[in-house]
N, C-alpha and C positions, 0 to 999 in steps of 0.2 A: 417312539417318543420324539417329539420335535427337538431340534437342536437348541441348546441354551444360549442365551445372549451373553456376550462378554460382560465382565463386571462394570466396565466403564459406561456401558449402555444402561445396565440395570440400575446403576446407582444415580443416574441423572434425574433431576427434578425440574419441573417446569416453573417458570415465574408466574405467580398468580396475578390476576387482573388488578388486584388491589395494590400491587407493588409496581405498576407500570405508570408511565407519565407521558405528557404531551411531547410532541416532536421537538419543540424548541427548548426542552429541558435535557434532552439526551442526544438524539440522532444529529440534529443540526449543529450544536456546538462541538460535538465529538468529531464529526467529519470535517467541519470547517477548520478545527485545530490541526488536523492532519495536513491539510493543504497549505495552511499558513506557516507550517514548519519550513524553515529555510532549505531543508534538504530537497523539497519538491521543486523549487524554482532556481536553485543555485546554479545548476548546469544547463538550464533550459535555453538561455539566449544564444549561446555560441552556435549550435548546429541548426538553429531555426532562423533568426533574423539575419544571420550571415548569408542566407540564401533567399529569403522571402521578405516582403515588406511587412510592416506592423499590422496592416489590415488583414492580410492573409493569415498571419499567425494568430490574431485574435479570433478569426473565423475558425481556425483549427482548434483553438481552446474551447470554443462553443460546441463544435461538433464532438470533440473528445468528451466534454462534460455530459452531453446527452447520451453518448455511447456507454460511458461509465454507469450512468443511472439505469439505462434500459437493459443493457446486456449483462453487466457484472454484478450490480447491486440488487436489482428489484426481486428476482426469484429467491435468492437466499434470505433477503429481508422479510419477504412475505412468509416464507416458511418459518423463520424465527418468530414472527409475530403470531402466526397461527398456532404454533406448538409451544411457544415459550421456552424453547430449547436452543442450545448453542450450535455452532457449525459442526463440531465433531460428532454431534448426535444426528442432525438432519442429513449429514453426509453419509450415514450408514445406509441410506436408501440408494444413493447413487453409486457407492463403492462397496457396499456390503458391511455387515457387522464385524467381520474379521478384517476385511480390506480397509476398514475405517481407521485401523491402527496407524497405517502408513499414510493413507490418503483420505481426508486432508490432515489427519491428526498430527503425526510426527513431522510431516513436511512443513506444516505451518510453523511448528516450533523451530525447525532448522532454518527456515527463511527469516524468522524473527531474529536469529543470531546475526544474520547478515545485516538486517536493519539496525540492530544494536551497534554493530561495527561501524556502519555509516554514520549514525548519530554521534558515536564517540569520536570518530575522525573529524567530523565537521566542527564539533564543539571544541575539541583541542585546537584545531586550526584557528577558529575565531578568537579563542582566548589568547593565543599567541599574537594574533593580529592586533588585538586590543592592547597588548603589552609592547607592540612594535618589536617582536622577537621572531627569529627564523631558525632557532636552534633545534636540530633533530633530537638532541638529548632531552631538551625541555619539552618538546612535543611528546616524546615517549612517556615522560614522567606524568605530564598532565593527562594523557590518554589513559594511563594505567590507574591513576587516582580516580578519574572520572568513571571508568568502567567498573572497577570494584566497589567504589563508593555508592554508585547508583544501583548496582546489582543488589547490594545489601539493603538499600532503601526500598527497592522493589519487593524484597522479601519481607521486610519488617513494617513498612509504613506506606503501602500503596494507597490506602484510603486518604492519607494526608496529601499525597501527591495529586490525587484526583481533585481534591479541593483547591489546591494551589493552581492546578492546570486550568481551572475555570477563569483565572485571571491571566496567567502566563500565556495561554493560547492566543490571547488577543494582542499581546505585546508586539509580535511581528507585524500585525496589520498596521499599527501606527507607524512602525519604522519603514515599511515598504511605501506607505503613503508619503512620508517625509522625503525618502529618496526619489520617489516619482515627482513630487512637487519641485524638488531642487533641479530636476533635469527635464521637466516637461517642455521647456521652451524650445528644445531642439528636435522634438519628435516629428514635427511637420516637414523638416528638411532632411530627414534620414533617408538614405538610399542603401540597400544591401550591396555589399561588394560582389556577390555572385548573383546571377540571374537564373535562379532555380526555384520558382515559387512552389511548384509541386513537391519538390524535395523538402522544402521548409515546412509545408503543410503536413505532409505525411510524417515527418520526423516529430513534429509537436504532438501529433496523435499517438505515435509510438511511445513517446516519453510519458505522456499522461496515463495511458492505459497500463504501461509497465509499472509505473509508480502505484497505481490504484489497485492492481489485480488482487493482492492479498486482502486489502481493505474491502474490496467488493465482496469477496467470499465471506468476510467477517460481518457482512450485512446481517447475517443470521443472528450474530451476537448483539448487534444494535437493535435489530427488529424485535427480538424477544422482550425488549423493554417498551415497545410501542403498544398503544391501546388498540389500534385498528389500522386498516389499509390507508386511511387518510393521513395518519401519522407517518406511515412508511413513505408515502408519496411526497408529502411536504418536507419531511426531514431530508429526503434524498435530493429533491430539487434545490433546496436552499443550501444544504451542507455539502453537496457534491457539485451539481451543475453550475450553480451560481458561484460557489467558492472557487472552483477551478478557473473561471474567467477572471475573477478579481485577483486571486493569489498568484496566478500565472501571468495575467495581463499587465499588472502594474510594474513588476520587475522587468519584463520585456520592454515595455515602453520607456522605462527609466534608462535602461542600457542603451537603447536606440537614441534617446535624447542626449545622453552623455557623449556618445560617440560623435553625433552630429555637431556638438558644440566644442569638441576637443580637436586641436591640431596635433599632428604627429602620429605615432603608432596607435592603431585602434585596438582596443581590448574589449572582448565580449564577456569578460569575467565580472560577475555581479559584485564581487568583493571590491573591485576597482571602482565601480559605480557608487558603492556604499562610501568609499573613501572620499568621494567628491563632496560630501556634506561638510567636510572640514573638521573643525575641532570636536564636533559631536560624534565623529566616526568611531573613535575608540570605545566610547560608551555604548554605541549601537552594536559593535561586535560583541561586547560583553553581554548585552541584552539578548542578542540572537542566541548566544550560547546558553544563557539562563533559560530561554524559552525552549531549549532542547532537552531540559531536564525531564519534562513529562514524556516526550516521545521515547527517550532512552529507557525510562522506568517502565513504560507500558510495553515496549518490545520485550524487556526482560520478563515482565509479569506474564505476558501471553506465552512466551517460550517456556517459562516455568510451569504454567498450567498444563501446557501440552505434554511436557515430559512427565509431570507428576501423574497425569491422567493415563497416559499410554504406557508408562514404565513405573508403576506404583511401588515396585520393590526398591527402587533407587530413591533415597531421601531427597526431598525437594531442594534442600540447601546445597547438596552435592551437585545435582544435575544443573542447578542454576549457576553455581560458581564455575563449573566446567564450561558451560555455555558462555559465560562472561569472559573466561580466559581465552576461548577460541575467538570471540568477537574482538577482544582487546588486541590479540595478535594480528588479526586481519587489519585492524586500524593502524597499528604501529608499523606494519610492513608495507603499508601503502596499497594493499589490494583493493581497498574501497575507494580509491581516488577516482576510478572510472565510474561515475554515477550513472551515466547513460547506459553503459554496458551492463551494470548491475540491474537497472530497471528492466532491461531486455530479458535477463535470466528470470527475474521474478515474474514478468509477464508470460514467458514461455511456460513457467511452472504452474501458475495459477489461472492463466487464460483458459486452458481446456477444462480445468476443474469447474470454473464458473460456467463454461459452455455445457458441460455434462449435467450440472445441477439444474441449469435453466431448461434443458431438454427433458430431464426427469420430471421437473415441475409441470411442464406442459403436458407430457404424456400421462401424468397421474391426475389430470383434471384440476390443475392449479392447487394442489394440496399435497401434504406429506402422507405417504402410504405406510410409513413405518420402516424399521430396519429390515434389510434383506439378509438372508442366510449366507454365511461364508463370504466369498469374494464375488462382487458383481463385476464380471468380466466386461460387460458393456461399458462400465465406467472406466476400468483400467485400460482397456484397449483404446478408447476414445481419448483418454489422457495421453497415452504414449504417442499416438499419432499426432495429436495436437502439439505436444511438446517438441517433437521432431520438426514440425513446421515452424514453431517459434524460435528454434535455434538453428535453422537451416543455414544461415550465414556463417555459423561457427563450425559447421561440419566440413572437414577437409575433402576436397574433390566434389563438393556440391555444384551442380551446373549453374553457371553464372546467370543464365537467363532466368532460372527459377528463383535464385537468390534475389535478383533485381525485381522480379514480380511479387515476391513475398514481402510486401510492405503495405501497411504496417503489420509486422510479423505477429505482434501480440493479438491484434484483431483477428488475423487468419487462424491463429492457434485456438481462439475461442470458437470460431466458426467450425473448424474441423472437429473440435470436441463436441459441439452441439449436433452437427450432422451425423457423425459416426455413432454417437450414442443412440440417436433415434433409429438409425439403420439396424444396429445390433439389438436394440430392445425389440424392434419389430420382428427380428429374426429369432427371438426367443431366448436370448442370452441372459436375461435378467433372472436371478434366482427368486425363489418364493419369499414373500414377506413373513416376518415373525411378529408375534403379538408383543407389544410393549405395554405392560400394565402401568397404569397411571400412578406415578410415585406421589406420596403425600407431599404437598408443597409446604415449604417453610421459609 
Protein backbone atom coordinates (compact mmCIF):
# COMPACT_ATOMS: atom_id res chain seq x y z
CA UNK A 1 0.00 0.00 0.00
CA UNK A 2 1.53 3.36 -0.99
CA UNK A 3 2.23 5.83 1.82
CA UNK A 4 -0.53 8.32 2.53
CA UNK A 5 -0.09 12.00 2.02
CA UNK A 6 -0.25 14.28 5.07
CA UNK A 7 -3.54 16.07 5.66
CA UNK A 8 -2.10 19.47 4.73
CA UNK A 9 -1.28 18.14 1.25
CA UNK A 10 -4.51 16.21 0.70
CA UNK A 11 -6.63 19.17 1.75
CA UNK A 12 -5.01 21.63 -0.65
CA UNK A 13 -7.04 22.94 -3.57
CA UNK A 14 -5.91 24.64 -6.73
CA UNK A 15 -7.05 28.08 -7.83
CA UNK A 16 -9.19 27.64 -10.95
CA UNK A 17 -8.48 29.62 -14.11
CA UNK A 18 -11.66 31.63 -13.67
CA UNK A 19 -10.36 33.10 -10.41
CA UNK A 20 -7.04 34.31 -11.84
CA UNK A 21 -6.21 37.79 -13.08
CA UNK A 22 -3.71 39.79 -15.12
CA UNK A 23 -0.25 40.53 -13.74
CA UNK A 24 -0.98 44.21 -13.17
CA UNK A 25 -3.81 43.29 -10.80
CA UNK A 26 -1.87 40.96 -8.48
CA UNK A 27 1.84 40.22 -8.94
CA UNK A 28 3.01 43.70 -9.92
CA UNK A 29 1.29 45.75 -7.18
CA UNK A 30 1.98 43.13 -4.51
CA UNK A 31 5.71 42.91 -5.15
CA UNK A 32 6.08 46.65 -5.78
CA UNK A 33 4.42 47.26 -2.40
CA UNK A 34 6.99 45.00 -0.74
CA UNK A 35 9.91 47.04 -2.08
CA UNK A 36 8.26 50.40 -1.47
CA UNK A 37 7.99 49.53 2.22
CA UNK A 38 10.53 51.63 4.12
CA UNK A 39 12.08 48.54 5.70
CA UNK A 40 13.68 47.71 2.35
CA UNK A 41 15.70 50.89 1.85
CA UNK A 42 15.97 52.32 5.38
CA UNK A 43 19.38 50.78 6.14
CA UNK A 44 20.64 50.56 2.56
CA UNK A 45 22.59 53.83 2.08
CA UNK A 46 25.10 53.47 4.96
CA UNK A 47 27.05 50.35 3.92
CA UNK A 48 26.78 51.09 0.19
CA UNK A 49 27.27 54.73 -0.83
CA UNK A 50 29.76 55.16 2.01
CA UNK A 51 32.03 52.93 -0.12
CA UNK A 52 30.93 53.37 -3.72
CA UNK A 53 29.58 56.10 -5.93
CA UNK A 54 25.92 56.40 -6.79
CA UNK A 55 26.43 54.99 -10.31
CA UNK A 56 28.01 51.80 -8.97
CA UNK A 57 25.21 51.38 -6.43
CA UNK A 58 22.51 51.88 -9.05
CA UNK A 59 24.22 49.25 -11.20
CA UNK A 60 24.20 46.96 -8.17
CA UNK A 61 20.45 47.49 -7.77
CA UNK A 62 19.89 46.64 -11.43
CA UNK A 63 21.95 43.44 -11.21
CA UNK A 64 20.28 42.49 -7.92
CA UNK A 65 16.83 42.98 -9.44
CA UNK A 66 17.65 40.69 -12.35
CA UNK A 67 19.09 38.07 -9.98
CA UNK A 68 15.96 38.22 -7.81
CA UNK A 69 13.74 37.71 -10.83
CA UNK A 70 15.78 34.97 -12.50
CA UNK A 71 17.09 32.92 -9.59
CA UNK A 72 14.69 33.40 -6.69
CA UNK A 73 11.29 34.19 -8.17
CA UNK A 74 10.86 32.58 -11.57
CA UNK A 75 10.80 28.83 -10.77
CA UNK A 76 8.45 29.08 -7.75
CA UNK A 77 6.18 31.48 -9.65
CA UNK A 78 5.97 29.19 -12.68
CA UNK A 79 5.20 26.20 -10.46
CA UNK A 80 2.51 28.17 -8.68
CA UNK A 81 1.00 29.25 -12.00
CA UNK A 82 1.08 25.71 -13.44
CA UNK A 83 -0.44 24.03 -10.40
CA UNK A 84 -2.56 26.77 -8.84
CA UNK A 85 -1.09 25.74 -5.48
CA UNK A 86 0.93 27.61 -2.83
CA UNK A 87 4.56 27.28 -1.76
CA UNK A 88 4.01 24.75 1.01
CA UNK A 89 2.49 22.36 -1.55
CA UNK A 90 4.95 22.75 -4.42
CA UNK A 91 7.74 22.51 -1.83
CA UNK A 92 6.73 18.90 -1.12
CA UNK A 93 8.51 17.86 -4.30
CA UNK A 94 11.79 19.46 -3.28
CA UNK A 95 11.67 18.57 0.42
CA UNK A 96 9.18 15.69 0.59
CA UNK A 97 5.62 15.46 1.86
CA UNK A 98 6.84 14.87 5.42
CA UNK A 99 9.85 17.16 5.10
CA UNK A 100 7.54 19.92 3.89
CA UNK A 101 6.25 20.42 7.43
CA UNK A 102 9.49 22.15 8.36
CA UNK A 103 10.87 23.19 4.97
CA UNK A 104 9.49 25.51 3.75
CA UNK A 105 6.32 25.27 5.88
CA UNK A 106 7.19 26.17 9.47
CA UNK A 107 10.41 27.95 8.51
CA UNK A 108 8.41 30.47 6.48
CA UNK A 109 6.17 31.09 9.49
CA UNK A 110 9.11 31.54 11.86
CA UNK A 111 10.85 34.02 9.58
CA UNK A 112 7.61 35.96 9.18
CA UNK A 113 7.69 36.53 12.94
CA UNK A 114 11.07 38.16 12.36
CA UNK A 115 9.62 40.36 9.62
CA UNK A 116 6.71 41.21 11.91
CA UNK A 117 9.21 42.31 14.57
CA UNK A 118 11.10 44.46 12.04
CA UNK A 119 7.89 46.13 10.85
CA UNK A 120 6.79 46.75 14.44
CA UNK A 121 10.14 48.27 15.40
CA UNK A 122 10.31 50.57 12.37
CA UNK A 123 6.71 51.70 12.77
CA UNK A 124 7.14 52.53 16.46
CA UNK A 125 10.38 54.38 15.71
CA UNK A 126 8.76 56.46 12.97
CA UNK A 127 5.74 57.29 15.11
CA UNK A 128 8.05 58.58 17.85
CA UNK A 129 10.03 60.61 15.31
CA UNK A 130 6.78 62.13 14.12
CA UNK A 131 6.03 63.07 17.73
CA UNK A 132 9.60 64.34 18.29
CA UNK A 133 10.00 61.86 21.16
CA UNK A 134 12.87 59.53 22.11
CA UNK A 135 11.41 57.81 25.18
CA UNK A 136 12.18 54.10 25.50
CA UNK A 137 9.05 53.67 27.59
CA UNK A 138 6.87 55.31 24.96
CA UNK A 139 8.56 53.23 22.24
CA UNK A 140 7.68 50.05 24.17
CA UNK A 141 4.05 51.12 24.59
CA UNK A 142 3.66 52.05 20.93
CA UNK A 143 5.35 48.82 19.80
CA UNK A 144 3.10 46.64 21.98
CA UNK A 145 -0.08 48.41 20.88
CA UNK A 146 1.03 48.16 17.24
CA UNK A 147 1.96 44.47 17.50
CA UNK A 148 -1.11 43.17 19.29
CA UNK A 149 -3.52 45.51 17.52
CA UNK A 150 -2.41 44.55 14.04
CA UNK A 151 -2.14 40.86 14.93
CA UNK A 152 -5.82 41.02 15.87
CA UNK A 153 -6.61 42.86 12.62
CA UNK A 154 -4.74 40.20 10.64
CA UNK A 155 -6.90 37.51 12.25
CA UNK A 156 -10.21 39.28 11.85
CA UNK A 157 -10.00 41.60 8.88
CA UNK A 158 -7.16 40.75 6.50
CA UNK A 159 -9.51 41.23 3.53
CA UNK A 160 -10.03 44.86 4.51
CA UNK A 161 -6.29 45.33 4.95
CA UNK A 162 -5.74 44.01 1.42
CA UNK A 163 -8.13 46.64 0.06
CA UNK A 164 -6.50 49.45 2.00
CA UNK A 165 -3.06 48.21 0.91
CA UNK A 166 -3.95 48.94 -2.71
CA UNK A 167 -3.73 52.63 -1.75
CA UNK A 168 -1.27 52.60 1.16
CA UNK A 169 1.35 50.66 -0.83
CA UNK A 170 1.82 53.66 -3.12
CA UNK A 171 2.09 56.27 -0.36
CA UNK A 172 5.84 55.60 0.21
CA UNK A 173 6.51 56.12 -3.50
CA UNK A 174 5.26 59.70 -3.33
CA UNK A 175 7.27 60.33 -0.17
CA UNK A 176 10.59 58.98 -1.47
CA UNK A 177 10.07 61.08 -4.62
CA UNK A 178 9.57 64.18 -2.44
CA UNK A 179 12.70 63.43 -0.39
CA UNK A 180 14.64 62.78 -3.60
CA UNK A 181 13.43 66.03 -5.19
CA UNK A 182 14.43 68.01 -2.10
CA UNK A 183 18.01 66.68 -2.22
CA UNK A 184 18.67 65.97 -5.90
CA UNK A 185 20.74 69.11 -6.33
CA UNK A 186 23.71 67.65 -4.46
CA UNK A 187 23.84 64.25 -6.15
CA UNK A 188 26.33 65.25 -8.83
CA UNK A 189 28.89 66.48 -6.31
CA UNK A 190 28.70 63.50 -3.94
CA UNK A 191 31.91 61.54 -3.32
CA UNK A 192 32.00 58.46 -1.07
CA UNK A 193 34.27 58.80 2.01
CA UNK A 194 35.74 55.34 1.34
CA UNK A 195 37.22 54.11 -1.93
CA UNK A 196 35.78 50.61 -2.08
CA UNK A 197 33.46 50.37 -5.12
CA UNK A 198 33.52 46.56 -5.17
CA UNK A 199 32.56 46.45 -1.49
CA UNK A 200 29.64 48.81 -2.06
CA UNK A 201 28.52 46.90 -5.15
CA UNK A 202 28.61 43.50 -3.45
CA UNK A 203 26.92 44.84 -0.30
CA UNK A 204 23.96 46.25 -2.18
CA UNK A 205 23.42 42.90 -3.92
CA UNK A 206 23.63 41.13 -0.55
CA UNK A 207 21.07 43.50 1.00
CA UNK A 208 18.58 43.13 -1.84
CA UNK A 209 18.86 39.34 -2.14
CA UNK A 210 18.60 38.89 1.63
CA UNK A 211 15.52 41.10 1.79
CA UNK A 212 13.88 39.31 -1.15
CA UNK A 213 14.66 35.66 -0.38
CA UNK A 214 11.39 34.75 1.38
CA UNK A 215 9.35 36.83 -1.07
CA UNK A 216 11.07 35.04 -3.94
CA UNK A 217 10.03 31.62 -2.66
CA UNK A 218 6.54 33.04 -2.11
CA UNK A 219 6.47 33.61 -5.86
CA UNK A 220 4.48 30.36 -5.88
CA UNK A 221 1.72 32.06 -3.91
CA UNK A 222 1.72 35.02 -6.31
CA UNK A 223 2.08 32.81 -9.39
CA UNK A 224 -0.96 30.70 -8.58
CA UNK A 225 -3.10 33.79 -9.25
CA UNK A 226 -1.49 34.34 -12.67
CA UNK A 227 -3.15 33.18 -15.88
CA UNK A 228 -0.06 32.18 -17.86
CA UNK A 229 3.74 32.45 -18.14
CA UNK A 230 3.43 35.94 -19.66
CA UNK A 231 1.79 37.16 -16.46
CA UNK A 232 4.57 35.55 -14.44
CA UNK A 233 7.26 37.30 -16.50
CA UNK A 234 5.65 40.75 -16.74
CA UNK A 235 4.61 40.79 -13.10
CA UNK A 236 8.13 39.84 -12.07
CA UNK A 237 9.96 42.30 -14.28
CA UNK A 238 7.84 45.25 -13.21
CA UNK A 239 7.11 44.34 -9.60
CA UNK A 240 10.62 43.06 -8.81
CA UNK A 241 13.39 44.20 -11.17
CA UNK A 242 11.95 47.66 -11.90
CA UNK A 243 10.64 48.21 -8.38
CA UNK A 244 14.04 47.40 -6.85
CA UNK A 245 15.79 50.05 -8.95
CA UNK A 246 13.17 52.71 -8.18
CA UNK A 247 12.54 51.93 -4.50
CA UNK A 248 16.21 51.40 -3.71
CA UNK A 249 17.67 54.02 -6.04
CA UNK A 250 15.69 57.11 -5.06
CA UNK A 251 16.53 56.90 -1.31
CA UNK A 252 20.21 56.23 -2.06
CA UNK A 253 20.38 59.24 -4.37
CA UNK A 254 18.51 61.37 -1.83
CA UNK A 255 20.95 60.51 0.97
CA UNK A 256 23.93 61.16 -1.30
CA UNK A 257 22.49 64.52 -2.33
CA UNK A 258 21.73 65.50 1.25
CA UNK A 259 25.25 64.64 2.42
CA UNK A 260 26.82 66.60 -0.44
CA UNK A 261 24.79 69.70 0.44
CA UNK A 262 25.33 69.47 4.21
CA UNK A 263 28.27 70.91 6.07
CA UNK A 264 29.46 69.28 9.28
CA UNK A 265 29.06 65.62 10.33
CA UNK A 266 27.79 63.31 7.60
CA UNK A 267 24.91 60.92 8.27
CA UNK A 268 23.87 58.06 6.01
CA UNK A 269 20.69 57.58 8.06
CA UNK A 270 17.70 57.89 5.72
CA UNK A 271 15.58 59.27 8.55
CA UNK A 272 17.96 62.25 8.72
CA UNK A 273 17.42 62.82 5.02
CA UNK A 274 13.65 62.63 5.53
CA UNK A 275 13.98 65.34 8.17
CA UNK A 276 15.57 67.60 5.55
CA UNK A 277 12.16 68.28 3.99
CA UNK A 278 11.39 70.54 6.95
CA UNK A 279 7.88 71.05 8.32
CA UNK A 280 6.53 68.18 6.22
CA UNK A 281 8.87 65.65 7.88
CA UNK A 282 6.67 64.75 10.92
CA UNK A 283 3.73 64.04 8.63
CA UNK A 284 5.94 61.89 6.43
CA UNK A 285 7.11 59.85 9.41
CA UNK A 286 3.49 59.17 10.32
CA UNK A 287 2.69 58.25 6.72
CA UNK A 288 5.65 55.86 6.51
CA UNK A 289 4.34 54.21 9.68
CA UNK A 290 0.80 54.06 8.26
CA UNK A 291 2.13 52.42 5.11
CA UNK A 292 3.66 49.73 7.35
CA UNK A 293 0.20 48.58 8.47
CA UNK A 294 -0.19 46.28 5.47
CA UNK A 295 3.29 44.66 5.69
CA UNK A 296 2.81 44.05 9.43
CA UNK A 297 -0.60 42.45 8.90
CA UNK A 298 0.54 40.37 5.95
CA UNK A 299 3.54 39.02 7.90
CA UNK A 300 1.15 38.02 10.68
CA UNK A 301 -1.30 36.47 8.24
CA UNK A 302 1.38 34.39 6.46
CA UNK A 303 2.79 33.19 9.78
CA UNK A 304 -0.72 32.39 10.99
CA UNK A 305 -1.44 30.34 7.85
CA UNK A 306 1.85 28.50 8.22
CA UNK A 307 1.24 27.52 11.83
CA UNK A 308 -2.44 26.68 11.26
CA UNK A 309 -1.57 24.47 8.29
CA UNK A 310 1.40 22.67 9.79
CA UNK A 311 0.17 22.58 13.41
CA UNK A 312 -3.61 22.24 12.97
CA UNK A 313 -4.23 21.06 16.56
CA UNK A 314 -3.18 24.46 17.92
CA UNK A 315 -5.96 27.05 17.51
CA UNK A 316 -5.03 29.72 14.97
CA UNK A 317 -5.72 32.55 17.41
CA UNK A 318 -3.34 31.11 20.01
CA UNK A 319 -0.45 30.41 17.61
CA UNK A 320 -0.88 33.87 16.05
CA UNK A 321 -0.83 35.71 19.37
CA UNK A 322 2.16 33.69 20.57
CA UNK A 323 3.97 34.67 17.39
CA UNK A 324 2.95 38.31 17.87
CA UNK A 325 4.29 38.21 21.44
CA UNK A 326 7.65 36.87 20.28
CA UNK A 327 7.79 39.50 17.53
CA UNK A 328 6.89 42.30 19.94
CA UNK A 329 9.63 41.24 22.35
CA UNK A 330 12.19 41.18 19.54
CA UNK A 331 11.15 44.71 18.61
CA UNK A 332 11.11 46.08 22.14
CA UNK A 333 14.49 44.61 23.08
CA UNK A 334 16.14 46.10 19.99
CA UNK A 335 17.11 42.77 18.42
CA UNK A 336 15.65 43.94 15.10
CA UNK A 337 17.71 47.14 14.95
CA UNK A 338 20.38 45.44 12.81
CA UNK A 339 18.40 45.31 9.56
CA UNK A 340 21.33 44.31 7.35
CA UNK A 341 22.24 41.44 9.68
CA UNK A 342 18.63 40.25 9.68
CA UNK A 343 18.54 40.32 5.88
CA UNK A 344 21.64 38.11 5.90
CA UNK A 345 19.95 35.49 8.10
CA UNK A 346 16.85 35.51 5.92
CA UNK A 347 18.95 35.15 2.78
CA UNK A 348 20.93 32.28 4.26
CA UNK A 349 17.70 30.54 5.28
CA UNK A 350 15.75 30.89 2.05
CA UNK A 351 18.53 31.30 -0.52
CA UNK A 352 19.22 27.55 -0.66
CA UNK A 353 15.48 26.79 -0.58
CA UNK A 354 15.05 28.86 -3.74
CA UNK A 355 18.14 27.19 -5.21
CA UNK A 356 16.83 23.70 -4.52
CA UNK A 357 13.37 24.53 -5.90
CA UNK A 358 14.94 25.98 -9.07
CA UNK A 359 17.07 22.84 -9.51
CA UNK A 360 14.07 20.56 -8.96
CA UNK A 361 12.09 22.60 -11.49
CA UNK A 362 14.77 22.19 -14.16
CA UNK A 363 15.37 18.49 -13.45
CA UNK A 364 11.63 17.81 -13.68
CA UNK A 365 11.32 19.31 -17.14
CA UNK A 366 10.11 22.74 -16.01
CA UNK A 367 7.05 21.34 -14.28
CA UNK A 368 5.86 20.07 -10.90
CA UNK A 369 6.02 16.28 -10.60
CA UNK A 370 3.99 16.09 -7.40
CA UNK A 371 4.79 15.45 -3.74
CA UNK A 372 7.57 13.04 -2.87
CA UNK A 373 7.31 10.41 -0.18
CA UNK A 374 8.68 11.17 3.29
CA UNK A 375 11.73 13.42 3.38
CA UNK A 376 13.58 14.38 0.21
CA UNK A 377 17.14 14.33 1.51
CA UNK A 378 18.43 15.92 -1.69
CA UNK A 379 16.51 19.03 -0.64
CA UNK A 380 17.47 18.93 3.02
CA UNK A 381 21.18 18.37 2.47
CA UNK A 382 21.35 21.07 -0.20
CA UNK A 383 19.59 23.47 2.16
CA UNK A 384 21.92 22.66 5.07
CA UNK A 385 25.08 23.20 3.03
CA UNK A 386 23.69 26.35 1.45
CA UNK A 387 22.71 27.71 4.85
CA UNK A 388 26.22 27.14 6.19
CA UNK A 389 27.64 29.06 3.24
CA UNK A 390 25.14 31.85 3.90
CA UNK A 391 26.16 32.28 7.54
CA UNK A 392 29.87 31.56 7.12
CA UNK A 393 30.83 34.99 8.47
CA UNK A 394 28.93 34.23 11.68
CA UNK A 395 30.62 30.88 12.37
CA UNK A 396 33.41 31.23 14.99
CA UNK A 397 36.77 30.17 13.63
CA UNK A 398 35.73 30.23 9.97
CA UNK A 399 38.80 30.88 7.75
CA UNK A 400 38.98 34.60 7.03
CA UNK A 401 39.92 33.98 3.40
CA UNK A 402 36.74 31.95 2.85
CA UNK A 403 34.61 34.53 4.66
CA UNK A 404 36.05 37.28 2.48
CA UNK A 405 35.45 35.27 -0.69
CA UNK A 406 31.89 34.35 0.37
CA UNK A 407 30.31 37.56 -0.88
CA UNK A 408 27.49 38.06 -1.60
CA UNK A 409 26.76 35.19 0.76
CA UNK A 410 23.05 35.01 -0.07
CA UNK A 411 23.85 34.46 -3.75
CA UNK A 412 26.40 31.76 -2.95
CA UNK A 413 23.91 30.06 -0.63
CA UNK A 414 21.50 29.88 -3.57
CA UNK A 415 24.20 28.51 -5.88
CA UNK A 416 25.21 25.83 -3.36
CA UNK A 417 21.60 24.80 -2.84
CA UNK A 418 21.09 24.60 -6.60
CA UNK A 419 24.27 22.65 -7.42
CA UNK A 420 24.11 20.23 -4.47
CA UNK A 421 20.46 19.41 -5.18
CA UNK A 422 21.25 18.51 -8.78
CA UNK A 423 24.20 16.36 -7.70
CA UNK A 424 22.21 14.47 -5.05
CA UNK A 425 19.19 14.05 -7.30
CA UNK A 426 21.42 12.57 -10.01
CA UNK A 427 22.86 10.26 -7.33
CA UNK A 428 19.36 8.89 -6.67
CA UNK A 429 18.56 10.54 -3.35
CA UNK A 430 15.13 11.73 -4.46
CA UNK A 431 12.30 9.54 -3.09
CA UNK A 432 9.41 8.37 -5.26
CA UNK A 433 6.61 10.75 -6.15
CA UNK A 434 3.11 10.20 -4.79
CA UNK A 435 -0.17 10.72 -6.57
CA UNK A 436 -2.04 13.88 -5.66
CA UNK A 437 -5.68 13.58 -6.62
CA UNK A 438 -7.07 16.80 -8.01
CA UNK A 439 -9.11 18.41 -5.27
CA UNK A 440 -12.39 20.05 -6.27
CA UNK A 441 -11.78 23.75 -6.73
CA UNK A 442 -13.93 26.22 -4.91
